Backbone as a chain_set.jsonl record, in Angstrom:
{"seq": "MNNFDPKKTRHVVLVENEPLMRDLLARAIESAGFRVTTAANAADAKRALISVDPDAFVLDIELGPGPNGFDFAEVVMKKSPSTGIVFLTNLPDPRFGGKAQNVVKKNQAYLRKSEIYSGEELVLALEAVLRDQVTKEYRHDLVSNDSISSLSARQIQTLQLVSEGRTNTQIAKVRGISVRAVESMLSRIFGILEIDPNSSNPRVEASSRFHQLRSQIE", "coords": {"N": [[-15.794, -2.418, -19.253], [-13.747, -2.721, -22.006], [-11.943, -1.934, -24.097], [-10.265, -2.182, -27.088], [-7.02, -1.252, -27.888], [-4.364, -1.011, -29.949], [-2.005, 0.2, -29.191], [-1.826, -0.075, -26.547], [-0.347, -2.343, -24.769], [-0.204, -3.762, -22.432], [-2.274, -5.516, -20.233], [-4.777, -5.083, -17.842], [-6.869, -6.404, -15.339], [-9.441, -5.112, -13.511], [-10.891, -5.597, -10.456], [-13.597, -4.815, -8.737], [-16.285, -4.202, -6.645], [-17.867, -1.97, -6.29], [-19.591, 0.233, -8.246], [-19.074, 3.043, -8.983], [-16.511, 3.531, -7.907], [-15.146, 1.549, -9.305], [-15.319, 2.495, -11.95], [-13.928, 4.952, -11.792], [-11.332, 4.111, -11.032], [-10.699, 2.454, -13.185], [-10.549, 4.298, -15.278], [-8.346, 5.808, -14.45], [-6.269, 3.916, -14.563], [-6.365, 3.215, -17.258], [-5.738, 5.626, -18.47], [-3.073, 5.717, -18.0], [-1.951, 4.171, -19.878], [-2.614, 1.479, -20.036], [-4.468, -1.392, -21.156], [-7.742, -2.098, -20.104], [-9.869, -4.294, -18.397], [-12.889, -4.681, -16.705], [-14.309, -6.064, -13.686], [-16.946, -7.16, -11.528], [-17.068, -9.01, -9.549], [-15.782, -12.148, -8.204], [-16.479, -14.214, -9.937], [-16.876, -12.96, -12.444], [-14.282, -12.029, -12.732], [-12.85, -14.403, -12.961], [-13.718, -15.326, -15.431], [-12.587, -13.335, -17.002], [-9.883, -13.822, -16.559], [-9.498, -16.134, -18.009], [-10.304, -15.396, -20.591], [-8.899, -13.058, -21.434], [-6.266, -13.238, -20.598], [-4.622, -11.613, -18.654], [-2.009, -9.23, -17.76], [-1.896, -8.316, -15.195], [-3.787, -8.098, -12.103], [-5.934, -5.878, -10.405], [-7.172, -6.035, -7.318], [-9.994, -5.768, -5.346], [-10.771, -6.753, -2.007], [-13.032, -7.317, -0.437], [-15.754, -8.466, -1.838], [-18.448, -8.853, -1.746], [-21.141, -11.333, -1.708], [-19.954, -14.703, -2.107], [-16.697, -15.823, -3.383], [-13.868, -14.036, -2.041], [-11.386, -11.401, -2.603], [-8.896, -12.477, -1.807], [-9.376, -15.215, -2.049], [-9.757, -15.41, -4.811], [-7.266, -14.565, -5.719], [-5.686, -16.758, -5.076], [-6.581, -18.582, -6.977], [-5.663, -17.336, -9.289], [-2.873, -17.454, -8.895], [-2.407, -20.171, -9.035], [-3.215, -20.845, -11.633], [-1.964, -18.981, -13.289], [0.862, -18.097, -12.444], [2.661, -16.038, -13.011], [1.248, -13.739, -13.277], [0.652, -10.44, -12.254], [-0.368, -9.024, -9.079], [-2.257, -6.633, -7.43], [-3.533, -5.826, -4.433], [-6.282, -3.941, -3.446], [-7.832, -2.29, -0.982], [-10.042, -1.805, 1.902], [-9.321, -3.073, 4.19], [-7.135, -3.201, 6.978], [-5.06, -5.122, 7.128], [-4.4, -8.536, 5.994], [-5.348, -10.227, 8.063], [-7.698, -9.192, 9.05], [-9.42, -10.004, 7.214], [-9.686, -12.591, 7.684], [-7.469, -14.099, 7.017], [-4.049, -15.335, 6.975], [-1.162, -13.334, 7.751], [0.873, -13.708, 5.892], [-0.364, -14.238, 3.483], [-0.253, -12.435, 1.446], [2.002, -12.219, -1.069], [5.57, -11.685, -1.61], [6.023, -10.452, -4.054], [3.733, -9.114, -4.583], [1.433, -6.354, -4.319], [-0.082, -4.381, -1.718], [-2.484, -2.248, -1.071], [-4.044, 0.209, 0.911], [-7.169, 1.668, 0.575], [-7.706, 4.022, 1.897], [-5.24, 5.149, 2.132], [-4.224, 5.951, -0.275], [-4.095, 8.592, -2.62], [-4.423, 9.336, -5.189], [-4.909, 8.261, -8.617], [-2.468, 7.863, -9.7], [-0.761, 6.777, -7.784], [-1.73, 4.178, -7.562], [-1.145, 3.257, -10.125], [1.648, 3.368, -10.06], [2.141, 1.362, -8.21], [1.198, -0.829, -9.666], [3.08, -0.835, -11.755], [5.361, -1.446, -10.265], [4.766, -4.04, -9.403], [4.607, -5.397, -11.858], [7.21, -5.207, -12.692], [8.457, -6.656, -10.821], [9.417, -5.336, -8.559], [8.571, -4.692, -5.982], [8.296, -2.724, -3.13], [8.311, -1.769, 0.396], [6.831, 0.487, 0.298], [4.654, -0.107, -1.202], [3.315, -1.91, 0.293], [1.103, -1.724, 2.345], [0.029, -3.301, 4.274], [2.052, -4.033, 5.912], [2.775, -1.914, 7.387], [1.86, -0.08, 10.115], [0.513, 2.138, 12.523], [-1.272, 1.688, 14.455], [-2.146, 0.141, 17.436], [-3.93, -1.966, 17.488], [-3.503, -3.319, 15.193], [-1.371, -4.825, 15.8], [-2.221, -7.123, 16.875], [-2.626, -10.698, 16.824], [-4.051, -13.017, 14.402], [-5.73, -14.825, 15.756], [-6.172, -13.419, 18.117], [-7.527, -11.216, 17.121], [-9.859, -12.451, 16.216], [-10.903, -13.304, 18.661], [-11.294, -10.818, 19.909], [-13.251, -9.789, 18.254], [-15.38, -11.482, 18.886], [-15.762, -10.748, 21.544], [-16.639, -8.147, 21.092], [-19.095, -8.714, 20.068], [-20.53, -9.281, 22.239], [-20.183, -11.71, 23.485], [-19.76, -14.07, 26.136], [-16.974, -15.206, 28.197], [-17.166, -17.969, 28.432], [-18.769, -18.608, 26.234], [-17.111, -17.747, 24.156], [-14.989, -19.493, 24.494], [-16.22, -21.882, 23.757], [-16.847, -21.407, 21.048], [-14.279, -21.122, 19.977], [-13.072, -23.446, 20.682], [-11.428, -23.827, 22.917], [-10.16, -23.6, 26.323], [-11.849, -21.901, 29.052], [-10.047, -20.644, 30.708], [-7.937, -20.256, 28.941], [-9.072, -18.386, 27.259], [-9.355, -16.239, 29.031], [-6.667, -15.704, 29.521], [-5.838, -14.927, 26.969], [-7.379, -12.632, 26.583], [-6.253, -11.003, 28.514], [-3.726, -10.581, 27.389], [-4.509, -9.24, 25.077], [-5.632, -6.876, 26.152], [-3.304, -5.799, 27.174], [-1.767, -5.277, 24.845], [-3.4, -3.382, 23.635], [-3.174, -1.415, 25.438], [-4.948, -1.156, 27.56], [-6.261, -0.769, 30.742], [-6.642, -3.516, 32.742], [-7.92, -3.41, 35.14], [-9.704, -1.412, 35.026], [-13.013, 0.145, 34.903], [-14.575, -1.274, 32.976], [-12.951, -3.138, 31.012], [-13.536, -4.752, 28.806], [-15.575, -3.441, 27.434], [-14.223, -1.153, 26.604], [-12.291, -2.302, 24.921], [-13.975, -3.427, 23.008], [-15.089, -1.116, 21.951], [-12.86, 0.02, 20.682], [-12.479, -1.883, 18.693], [-14.881, -1.682, 17.218], [-14.642, 0.916, 16.292], [-12.537, 0.646, 14.511], [-13.705, -1.159, 12.666], [-15.72, 0.478, 11.65], [-14.262, 2.314, 10.223], [-13.287, 0.663, 8.235], [-15.6, -0.161, 6.922]], "CA": [[-14.876, -1.699, -20.122], [-12.807, -3.65, -22.634], [-11.718, -1.282, -25.378], [-8.981, -2.588, -27.642], [-6.157, -0.216, -28.456], [-3.106, -1.709, -30.225], [-0.882, 0.886, -28.55], [-1.808, -0.468, -25.142], [0.027, -3.761, -24.846], [-0.33, -4.41, -21.124], [-3.698, -5.655, -19.942], [-5.079, -5.177, -16.412], [-8.255, -6.651, -14.955], [-9.783, -4.426, -12.274], [-12.0, -6.295, -9.791], [-14.121, -3.899, -7.716], [-17.737, -4.383, -6.68], [-18.576, -0.697, -6.198], [-19.556, 0.726, -9.629], [-18.417, 4.342, -9.161], [-15.086, 3.324, -7.661], [-14.634, 0.743, -10.424], [-15.194, 3.359, -13.126], [-12.857, 5.922, -11.559], [-10.043, 3.419, -11.059], [-10.456, 1.986, -14.556], [-10.124, 5.45, -16.078], [-6.989, 6.172, -14.039], [-5.338, 2.905, -15.087], [-6.376, 3.303, -18.715], [-5.044, 6.855, -18.879], [-1.634, 5.484, -17.854], [-1.474, 3.386, -21.018], [-2.981, 0.068, -19.937], [-5.796, -1.872, -21.524], [-8.438, -2.424, -18.859], [-11.133, -5.021, -18.347], [-13.406, -4.574, -15.341], [-15.121, -7.164, -13.16], [-17.617, -6.76, -10.303], [-16.978, -10.075, -8.558], [-14.79, -13.177, -8.522], [-16.926, -14.991, -11.097], [-16.532, -12.155, -13.619], [-12.822, -11.973, -12.812], [-12.371, -15.701, -13.446], [-13.955, -15.347, -16.872], [-11.589, -12.45, -17.616], [-8.591, -14.509, -16.487], [-9.454, -17.114, -19.101], [-10.54, -14.814, -21.915], [-7.972, -12.001, -21.867], [-4.899, -13.544, -20.164], [-4.077, -10.31, -18.273], [-0.681, -9.103, -17.147], [-2.048, -8.049, -13.763], [-5.096, -7.844, -11.524], [-6.127, -5.004, -9.253], [-8.215, -6.793, -6.633], [-10.618, -5.462, -4.068], [-10.857, -7.996, -1.228], [-14.42, -7.532, -0.053], [-16.482, -8.452, -3.109], [-19.825, -9.271, -1.544], [-21.343, -12.786, -1.616], [-19.068, -15.511, -2.941], [-15.26, -15.723, -3.088], [-13.315, -12.686, -1.902], [-10.188, -11.156, -3.387], [-7.85, -13.433, -1.444], [-9.729, -16.501, -2.66], [-9.516, -15.344, -6.247], [-5.817, -14.476, -5.935], [-5.166, -18.127, -5.046], [-6.899, -19.155, -8.288], [-4.742, -16.723, -10.255], [-1.512, -17.941, -8.681], [-2.325, -21.555, -9.494], [-3.404, -20.933, -13.072], [-1.03, -18.099, -14.003], [1.679, -17.552, -11.361], [3.417, -14.851, -13.4], [0.345, -12.589, -13.326], [0.826, -9.539, -11.117], [-1.552, -8.775, -8.258], [-2.302, -5.504, -6.511], [-4.731, -5.796, -3.593], [-6.707, -2.574, -3.13], [-8.85, -2.673, -0.007], [-10.197, -1.054, 3.141], [-8.826, -3.863, 5.313], [-5.78, -2.817, 7.39], [-4.164, -6.189, 6.699], [-5.172, -9.745, 5.677], [-5.952, -10.879, 9.226], [-9.06, -8.684, 9.212], [-10.21, -10.732, 6.239], [-9.662, -13.996, 8.07], [-6.319, -14.77, 6.407], [-2.752, -15.134, 7.623], [-0.436, -12.158, 7.265], [1.738, -14.04, 4.746], [-1.131, -14.557, 2.276], [0.238, -11.511, 0.424], [3.359, -12.642, -1.423], [6.532, -10.58, -1.663], [5.964, -9.773, -5.35], [2.408, -8.533, -4.716], [1.242, -5.09, -3.604], [-1.258, -4.315, -0.852], [-2.75, -0.835, -0.855], [-5.283, 0.593, 1.591], [-7.85, 2.746, -0.148], [-7.611, 5.261, 2.69], [-3.863, 5.623, 2.118], [-3.819, 6.436, -1.594], [-4.791, 9.858, -2.851], [-4.588, 9.571, -6.618], [-4.736, 7.091, -9.464], [-1.037, 7.704, -10.014], [-0.171, 5.875, -6.798], [-2.123, 2.827, -7.953], [-0.385, 2.921, -11.331], [3.031, 3.102, -9.643], [2.137, 0.034, -7.595], [1.091, -1.773, -10.78], [4.38, -0.893, -12.42], [6.29, -2.141, -9.371], [4.421, -5.459, -9.455], [4.948, -5.938, -13.177], [8.678, -5.252, -12.802], [8.934, -7.429, -9.673], [10.205, -4.397, -7.755], [7.677, -4.238, -4.913], [8.955, -2.306, -1.896], [7.371, -1.532, 1.49], [5.971, 1.601, -0.095], [3.446, -0.666, -1.795], [2.844, -2.966, 1.2], [0.498, -1.051, 3.488], [-0.29, -4.29, 5.306], [3.222, -4.215, 6.769], [3.047, -0.66, 8.085], [0.704, 0.395, 10.873], [0.792, 2.782, 13.802], [-2.379, 1.367, 15.346], [-1.794, -1.033, 18.237], [-4.833, -3.076, 17.214], [-2.925, -4.066, 14.081], [-0.327, -5.692, 16.345], [-2.85, -8.345, 17.349], [-2.578, -11.857, 15.938], [-5.348, -13.37, 13.818], [-6.548, -15.431, 16.821], [-6.57, -12.358, 19.034], [-8.545, -10.417, 16.43], [-11.096, -13.231, 16.249], [-11.401, -13.248, 20.036], [-11.781, -9.462, 20.143], [-14.517, -9.653, 17.532], [-16.389, -12.181, 19.684], [-16.028, -9.879, 22.691], [-17.43, -7.012, 20.606], [-20.449, -9.22, 19.81], [-21.173, -9.481, 23.539], [-20.05, -13.105, 23.949], [-19.083, -14.297, 27.41], [-15.763, -16.017, 28.063], [-17.585, -19.355, 28.216], [-19.226, -18.71, 24.843], [-15.929, -17.617, 23.302], [-14.247, -20.754, 24.614], [-16.933, -22.891, 22.979], [-16.681, -21.086, 19.625], [-12.891, -21.293, 19.565], [-12.61, -24.784, 21.027], [-10.36, -23.745, 23.912], [-10.678, -23.51, 27.682], [-12.174, -20.564, 29.546], [-8.799, -20.062, 31.219], [-7.169, -19.799, 27.775], [-9.718, -17.143, 26.816], [-8.984, -15.201, 29.991], [-5.264, -15.377, 29.285], [-5.744, -14.198, 25.708], [-7.937, -11.296, 26.803], [-5.252, -10.254, 29.271], [-2.708, -10.154, 26.419], [-5.134, -8.248, 24.196], [-5.706, -5.618, 26.888], [-1.948, -5.263, 27.26], [-1.381, -4.736, 23.538], [-4.205, -2.188, 23.377], [-2.883, -0.491, 26.54], [-6.176, -1.003, 28.332], [-6.077, -1.203, 32.134], [-7.589, -4.603, 33.041], [-8.623, -3.11, 36.389], [-10.62, -0.284, 34.815], [-14.415, -0.195, 35.163], [-15.0, -2.344, 32.075], [-11.977, -3.212, 29.912], [-14.149, -5.396, 27.64], [-16.301, -2.401, 26.703], [-13.224, -0.302, 25.957], [-11.713, -3.077, 23.816], [-15.022, -3.528, 21.984], [-15.199, 0.201, 21.329], [-11.728, 0.15, 19.762], [-12.72, -2.768, 17.555], [-15.97, -1.119, 16.419], [-14.112, 2.106, 15.617], [-11.767, 0.163, 13.366], [-14.621, -1.706, 11.675], [-16.445, 1.571, 10.999], [-13.339, 2.884, 9.233], [-13.198, -0.279, 7.135], [-16.871, -0.258, 6.221]], "C": [[-13.856, -2.678, -20.682], [-12.516, -3.147, -24.035], [-10.328, -1.611, -25.901], [-8.246, -1.391, -28.239], [-4.804, -0.873, -28.682], [-1.892, -1.057, -29.587], [-0.745, 0.481, -27.077], [-1.577, -1.968, -25.069], [-0.109, -4.492, -23.52], [-1.789, -4.369, -20.687], [-3.901, -5.882, -18.447], [-6.561, -5.477, -16.234], [-8.473, -6.017, -13.578], [-11.028, -5.084, -11.677], [-12.445, -5.455, -8.6], [-15.646, -3.946, -7.787], [-18.542, -3.088, -6.582], [-18.474, 0.025, -7.551], [-18.808, 2.048, -9.831], [-16.918, 4.212, -8.968], [-14.454, 2.557, -8.811], [-14.383, 1.621, -11.647], [-14.042, 4.345, -12.967], [-11.476, 5.273, -11.652], [-9.698, 2.954, -12.464], [-9.954, 3.121, -15.431], [-8.684, 5.856, -15.752], [-5.965, 5.204, -14.611], [-5.233, 3.006, -16.603], [-5.611, 4.526, -19.204], [-3.53, 6.727, -18.763], [-1.092, 4.559, -18.939], [-1.765, 1.907, -20.964], [-4.311, -0.197, -20.645], [-6.456, -2.355, -20.242], [-9.713, -3.202, -19.134], [-11.61, -4.963, -16.904], [-14.263, -5.782, -14.982], [-15.693, -6.733, -11.819], [-17.491, -7.794, -9.191], [-15.987, -11.138, -9.026], [-15.182, -13.99, -9.749], [-16.595, -14.261, -12.395], [-15.016, -12.133, -13.827], [-12.252, -13.279, -13.352], [-12.575, -15.824, -14.95], [-12.936, -14.486, -17.599], [-10.211, -13.098, -17.62], [-8.422, -15.459, -17.66], [-9.487, -16.437, -20.468], [-9.491, -13.808, -22.366], [-6.528, -12.241, -21.456], [-4.162, -12.276, -19.728], [-2.663, -10.375, -17.716], [-0.795, -8.928, -15.635], [-3.517, -7.893, -13.399], [-4.966, -6.768, -10.463], [-7.354, -5.54, -8.544], [-8.709, -6.122, -5.361], [-10.735, -6.791, -3.315], [-12.296, -8.315, -0.86], [-15.305, -7.343, -1.277], [-17.94, -8.873, -2.962], [-19.937, -10.781, -1.461], [-20.417, -13.549, -2.561], [-17.61, -15.323, -2.563], [-14.815, -14.266, -2.945], [-12.03, -12.557, -2.711], [-9.048, -12.098, -3.073], [-8.11, -14.792, -2.092], [-9.405, -16.495, -4.151], [-8.019, -15.26, -6.559], [-5.181, -15.86, -5.923], [-5.422, -18.831, -6.376], [-5.923, -18.639, -9.338], [-3.353, -17.315, -10.121], [-1.335, -19.385, -9.137], [-2.359, -21.651, -11.011], [-2.347, -20.144, -13.844], [-0.133, -17.396, -13.004], [2.476, -16.301, -11.719], [2.549, -13.592, -13.462], [0.499, -11.739, -12.069], [-0.476, -9.303, -10.369], [-1.319, -7.565, -7.355], [-3.61, -5.589, -5.735], [-5.031, -4.334, -3.263], [-7.942, -2.683, -2.245], [-8.971, -1.676, 1.138], [-9.609, -1.793, 4.34], [-7.401, -3.446, 5.693], [-4.725, -3.843, 6.985], [-4.983, -7.471, 6.548], [-5.865, -10.403, 6.864], [-7.394, -10.435, 9.442], [-9.991, -9.256, 8.143], [-10.171, -12.223, 6.493], [-8.506, -14.781, 7.482], [-5.053, -14.512, 7.208], [-2.038, -13.947, 6.987], [0.35, -12.469, 5.997], [0.968, -14.448, 3.499], [-0.741, -13.631, 1.124], [1.7, -11.84, 0.158], [4.272, -11.433, -1.647], [6.509, -9.825, -2.984], [4.58, -9.19, -5.629], [2.334, -7.238, -3.916], [-0.046, -5.147, -2.798], [-1.464, -2.854, -0.497], [-4.065, -0.637, -0.11], [-5.893, 1.762, 0.842], [-7.713, 4.075, 0.581], [-6.228, 5.889, 2.634], [-3.384, 6.066, 0.742], [-4.702, 7.627, -1.962], [-4.939, 10.2, -4.331], [-4.404, 8.267, -7.38], [-3.281, 6.821, -9.774], [-0.369, 6.733, -9.048], [-0.511, 4.419, -7.115], [-1.328, 2.368, -9.171], [1.062, 2.603, -10.979], [3.142, 1.726, -8.984], [2.032, -1.05, -8.662], [2.428, -1.948, -11.48], [5.385, -1.665, -11.573], [6.04, -3.644, -9.396], [4.859, -6.079, -10.766], [6.458, -6.043, -13.387], [9.305, -6.075, -11.688], [9.856, -6.579, -8.806], [9.348, -3.822, -6.618], [8.487, -3.922, -3.656], [7.882, -2.092, -0.813], [6.434, -0.374, 1.197], [4.635, 1.108, -0.631], [2.897, -1.834, -0.968], [2.281, -2.328, 2.468], [0.129, -2.016, 4.602], [0.859, -4.471, 6.286], [3.52, -2.987, 7.619], [1.787, -0.206, 8.805], [1.162, 1.023, 12.177], [-0.29, 2.48, 14.84], [-2.066, 0.079, 16.101], [-2.703, -2.22, 17.948], [-4.302, -3.92, 16.057], [-1.77, -4.96, 14.525], [-0.893, -7.012, 16.853], [-2.696, -9.468, 16.332], [-3.974, -12.142, 15.395], [-6.268, -13.97, 14.876], [-7.033, -14.383, 17.807], [-7.639, -11.469, 18.411], [-9.889, -11.141, 16.451], [-11.725, -13.179, 17.638], [-11.981, -11.877, 20.347], [-13.109, -9.225, 19.43], [-15.651, -10.321, 18.319], [-16.753, -11.377, 20.931], [-16.941, -8.725, 22.266], [-18.871, -7.417, 20.282], [-21.202, -9.506, 21.106], [-21.076, -10.896, 24.061], [-19.339, -13.143, 25.303], [-17.821, -15.126, 27.167], [-16.105, -17.476, 27.785], [-18.027, -19.563, 26.765], [-18.055, -18.629, 23.868], [-15.125, -18.912, 23.31], [-14.898, -21.842, 23.764], [-16.74, -22.664, 21.489], [-15.276, -21.429, 19.15], [-12.329, -22.659, 19.914], [-11.441, -24.789, 21.988], [-10.996, -23.627, 25.292], [-11.01, -22.065, 28.039], [-10.916, -19.876, 30.058], [-7.939, -19.536, 30.072], [-7.754, -18.5, 27.225], [-9.325, -15.998, 27.732], [-7.554, -14.743, 29.781], [-5.098, -14.552, 28.006], [-6.281, -12.777, 25.86], [-6.956, -10.417, 27.568], [-4.16, -9.734, 28.332], [-3.255, -9.084, 25.484], [-5.202, -6.889, 24.888], [-4.325, -4.968, 26.989], [-1.504, -4.617, 25.967], [-2.113, -3.428, 23.254], [-4.023, -1.122, 24.464], [-4.151, -0.131, 27.301], [-5.942, -1.557, 29.734], [-7.103, -2.294, 32.459], [-8.386, -4.36, 34.313], [-9.552, -1.908, 36.265], [-12.053, -0.764, 34.961], [-14.929, -1.305, 34.262], [-14.062, -2.423, 30.87], [-12.563, -3.856, 28.658], [-14.888, -4.363, 26.783], [-15.324, -1.504, 25.949], [-12.6, -1.008, 24.761], [-12.712, -3.197, 22.672], [-15.167, -2.222, 21.234], [-14.083, 0.421, 20.316], [-11.957, -0.676, 18.512], [-13.802, -2.189, 16.645], [-15.516, 0.133, 15.671], [-13.341, 1.688, 14.385], [-12.687, -0.364, 12.282], [-15.379, -0.607, 10.944], [-15.57, 2.244, 9.962], [-13.245, 1.996, 8.008], [-14.45, -0.215, 6.273], [-17.318, 1.079, 5.664]], "O": [[-13.18, -3.38, -19.93], [-12.795, -3.819, -25.028], [-9.329, -1.348, -25.232], [-8.817, -0.62, -29.01], [-4.147, -1.26, -27.716], [-0.85, -1.698, -29.454], [0.3, 0.67, -26.455], [-2.494, -2.762, -25.28], [-0.125, -5.723, -23.494], [-2.449, -3.333, -20.761], [-3.276, -6.763, -17.856], [-7.407, -4.877, -16.897], [-7.782, -6.343, -12.612], [-12.084, -5.123, -12.309], [-11.757, -5.391, -7.581], [-16.23, -3.754, -8.854], [-19.759, -3.098, -6.767], [-17.374, 0.393, -7.962], [-17.997, 2.163, -10.749], [-16.139, 4.724, -9.772], [-13.349, 2.882, -9.244], [-13.347, 1.499, -12.301], [-13.266, 4.551, -13.901], [-10.565, 5.82, -12.273], [-8.546, 3.046, -12.889], [-9.04, 2.933, -16.235], [-7.905, 6.199, -16.641], [-4.911, 5.622, -15.091], [-4.144, 2.896, -17.166], [-4.921, 4.472, -20.222], [-2.787, 7.517, -19.344], [0.086, 4.203, -18.925], [-1.222, 1.143, -21.762], [-5.17, 0.682, -20.717], [-5.8, -2.954, -19.39], [-10.524, -2.828, -19.981], [-10.824, -5.173, -15.98], [-14.856, -6.431, -15.844], [-15.032, -6.033, -11.052], [-17.771, -7.5, -8.029], [-15.423, -11.034, -10.116], [-14.317, -14.41, -10.518], [-16.092, -14.869, -13.339], [-14.533, -12.209, -14.957], [-11.284, -13.27, -14.113], [-11.722, -16.355, -15.661], [-12.469, -14.847, -18.68], [-9.454, -12.941, -18.577], [-7.339, -15.572, -18.233], [-8.785, -16.851, -21.391], [-9.214, -13.708, -23.561], [-5.638, -11.524, -21.914], [-3.178, -11.894, -20.362], [-2.191, -11.42, -17.267], [0.091, -9.337, -14.885], [-4.366, -7.603, -14.242], [-3.995, -6.749, -9.707], [-8.455, -5.509, -9.094], [-7.946, -5.928, -4.415], [-10.793, -7.848, -3.944], [-12.726, -9.464, -0.964], [-15.574, -6.219, -1.701], [-18.592, -9.213, -3.95], [-18.949, -11.457, -1.176], [-20.133, -13.098, -3.67], [-17.313, -14.726, -1.529], [-15.319, -13.38, -3.635], [-11.634, -13.484, -3.416], [-8.303, -12.486, -3.973], [-7.198, -15.434, -2.611], [-8.849, -17.457, -4.681], [-7.559, -15.823, -7.553], [-4.24, -16.115, -6.675], [-4.577, -19.59, -6.85], [-5.422, -19.398, -10.167], [-2.719, -17.644, -11.124], [-0.253, -19.779, -9.572], [-1.625, -22.439, -11.608], [-1.891, -20.568, -14.906], [-0.335, -16.212, -12.731], [2.92, -15.577, -10.828], [3.066, -12.496, -13.677], [0.478, -12.259, -10.953], [-1.558, -9.375, -10.952], [-0.331, -7.486, -6.625], [-4.684, -5.439, -6.317], [-4.144, -3.586, -2.852], [-8.993, -3.125, -2.708], [-8.112, -0.813, 1.32], [-9.421, -1.195, 5.399], [-6.542, -3.346, 4.817], [-3.632, -3.481, 6.551], [-6.151, -7.495, 6.936], [-6.879, -11.076, 6.681], [-8.216, -11.196, 9.952], [-11.199, -9.019, 8.168], [-10.564, -13.023, 5.644], [-8.552, -16.01, 7.449], [-4.993, -13.586, 8.017], [-2.284, -13.605, 5.83], [0.487, -11.611, 5.124], [1.565, -14.952, 2.547], [-0.881, -13.998, -0.042], [2.536, -11.75, 1.056], [3.805, -10.312, -1.847], [6.933, -8.67, -3.037], [4.277, -8.815, -6.762], [3.08, -7.047, -2.956], [-0.981, -5.867, -3.147], [-0.704, -2.286, 0.288], [-5.08, -1.242, -0.458], [-5.206, 2.731, 0.516], [-7.615, 5.129, -0.048], [-6.053, 7.037, 3.042], [-2.245, 6.513, 0.605], [-5.893, 7.659, -1.653], [-5.513, 11.231, -4.681], [-3.829, 7.304, -6.873], [-2.899, 5.69, -10.075], [0.494, 5.953, -9.45], [0.327, 3.533, -6.954], [-0.89, 1.219, -9.235], [1.644, 1.671, -11.534], [4.128, 1.015, -9.182], [2.704, -2.077, -8.571], [2.854, -3.068, -11.763], [6.173, -2.449, -12.103], [6.984, -4.433, -9.409], [5.423, -7.173, -10.78], [6.926, -6.871, -14.168], [10.528, -6.189, -11.606], [10.92, -7.024, -8.376], [9.395, -2.626, -6.334], [9.264, -4.75, -3.18], [6.688, -2.22, -1.084], [5.36, -0.273, 1.791], [3.618, 1.796, -0.535], [2.114, -2.644, -1.465], [2.901, -2.383, 3.53], [-0.062, -1.604, 5.746], [0.662, -5.005, 7.377], [4.41, -3.014, 8.468], [0.758, 0.026, 8.17], [2.066, 0.524, 12.847], [-0.225, 2.964, 15.97], [-1.759, -0.947, 15.494], [-2.297, -3.366, 18.141], [-4.619, -5.106, 15.956], [-1.251, -5.753, 13.739], [-0.14, -7.915, 17.218], [-2.643, -9.223, 15.127], [-4.959, -11.577, 15.87], [-7.461, -13.665, 14.899], [-8.168, -14.444, 18.279], [-8.554, -11.019, 19.1], [-10.93, -10.525, 16.676], [-12.939, -13.026, 17.771], [-13.035, -11.774, 20.975], [-13.985, -8.537, 19.952], [-16.754, -9.78, 18.403], [-17.918, -11.332, 21.327], [-17.884, -8.368, 22.973], [-19.76, -6.568, 20.228], [-22.361, -9.92, 21.083], [-21.803, -11.263, 24.984], [-18.438, -12.348, 25.571], [-17.622, -15.675, 26.083], [-15.426, -18.143, 27.004], [-17.696, -20.576, 26.147], [-18.014, -19.356, 22.875], [-14.643, -19.367, 22.273], [-14.203, -22.633, 23.125], [-16.498, -23.612, 20.742], [-15.097, -21.961, 18.054], [-11.226, -23.001, 19.488], [-10.561, -25.645, 21.898], [-12.219, -23.564, 25.417], [-10.518, -21.128, 27.411], [-10.736, -18.674, 29.867], [-7.289, -18.499, 30.203], [-7.018, -17.62, 26.779], [-8.998, -14.907, 27.264], [-7.256, -13.55, 29.852], [-4.318, -13.6, 27.966], [-5.702, -11.83, 25.327], [-6.846, -9.222, 27.297], [-3.719, -8.592, 28.458], [-2.552, -8.135, 25.138], [-4.869, -5.867, 24.288], [-4.193, -3.748, 26.901], [-0.928, -3.529, 25.98], [-1.538, -2.487, 22.707], [-4.643, -0.06, 24.413], [-4.394, 1.028, 27.637], [-5.477, -2.687, 29.89], [-8.305, -2.029, 32.452], [-9.403, -5.013, 34.549], [-10.117, -1.439, 37.253], [-12.287, -1.961, 35.125], [-15.647, -2.191, 34.726], [-14.347, -1.841, 29.824], [-12.13, -3.537, 27.551], [-14.831, -4.412, 25.554], [-15.566, -1.139, 24.798], [-12.399, -0.399, 23.71], [-12.341, -3.082, 21.504], [-15.348, -2.217, 20.016], [-14.32, 0.942, 19.226], [-11.666, -0.231, 17.401], [-13.651, -2.206, 15.424], [-15.954, 0.382, 14.548], [-13.472, 2.305, 13.328], [-12.492, -0.062, 11.105], [-15.656, -0.735, 9.751], [-16.067, 2.7, 8.932], [-13.138, 2.484, 6.883], [-14.37, -0.216, 5.045], [-18.377, 1.166, 5.042]]}, "num_chains": 1, "name": "protein.A"}
């Protein structure tokens, strides 16, 4: 979609790999008075960055094979730092995409798809980004009631390895740390998740929590 309308002076590139979702979001943004160009992946988005010089991007993070939304956002910030960015994703926060929490800058928005209920909310986030008035209302990565979201990126990686059935020795090898360090980290993880380490199998319970979260994301 790339329909020119002289009345629509602000241009948004929507990057979403799911066709139906892409079409619905594009219509919502366009109906709010924006010009919209759509892209299915980072390669398409990069071409749009060069060809249309957009005011803002709405970026899904999980874009299939190739660069993800975080990777592409870094390209945008280097080439056109004044371009607004709204991340729109299933990921609770950047750590679940293998990034540090601070990868989302203070003038960018981060919306969970499960937490928005209309196109109007996305448009309001776009407006906030374009006016450099982003508040916590548009930073879902900073707000969570789930204890699993309190885990650090390293703890999340370790929990994922546990959920894959890796032993402590295998985890230590993958992460390049000692077995004792793995045991210590697991103890902290169980504490954060309020899992009794003396229960029948705390690893199974922790894995179950992780798989439940991943199923919500996917």
